[in-house]
N, C-alpha and C positions, 0 to 999 in steps of 0.2 A: 749763361752767355760765356763765350770763349773769346779770349783776347791774347794779343802779344803786346808786351810792354817794351818801350824803348825810350831813348833820350830824344830831345828836340833835335839834336844834331843828326841823329840817325834818320829821323823823319824827313829832315831836309834833303837827305840823300835819296830817299825813297820816292818822294812825290815826283810825278811826271809833269810835263809842260801843260797838259790840259786839266790838271788838278790845282791845288793851292800853290801859289808861288811864294818865294822867300819873303817878299815884302808883305804879303797877306798873312803869312805865319807870324811875322813880327807884330802886325796890327792886332792879332788876337792874343798876343802875349807869349808866343813860343820863343824860348831862348834855347841855346845849345844844351843847357842844364835842365830844361823842363822835363817833367815826367809825362810821357805820352802813352796811350794805349790805342790799339786798333782792333775792332771786332771783325768777325768773319764776313759781315756785310760791307766792310770798308769804312765804317764810321770812325772818325778820328776824335779822340777825347783827350783833353788836357787836365791834369790834376790841379785843382785849386784848393784853397783852404776848406776842408770838410766836404768836398764834392768833386765830381768829374763833370766837365762841360764839353759838349759836342762842339767841335770847331770846324768840321768839314768832312770830306770823304775822299776815299781813294777809288779809282776806276780801273777797269780792265783787269790785267793779270797781277793785281796787287798781292794775292796770296803768295805767289812765287817770289815776288820782289821783297815782301816783308820777311818771309822765312829765310831767304837767301841773305839779306842784309843784316838781320839780327842773329841768325844762327839758332833761333828759337822755333818752337812749334806752339800751336794754340793751346792755351791752358784755361781751365774752368776758373772763373773769377772767384767763386765762393766755395768750391769743393763739393757742391751739392750733386754734381754729376748730371744735372738736368740737361737734356738735349733740346734747348729752346731756340736753337738757331741752326741753319743749314750750312754745311761745309761749303766754303768758297771753292769754285772749280772754274 
């Protein structure tokens, strides 16, 4: 699985109006300092103690938005190189 990691603050800038809103992000525990990752399917996960929890998803042209806002590209989460997900387009 490939992800891009970011802070909660960055996620708040990326989400669009038809996705999670700031108040909803707060309700699931997202703060500016939260560790967040997004996979190529648009699933948003937050780092909790010992685990990652799915808290929502991005829609539309999120690939471009995520890469532009973070300056990062998709990275393999465990280094196994397994292509178990399709690139976002």
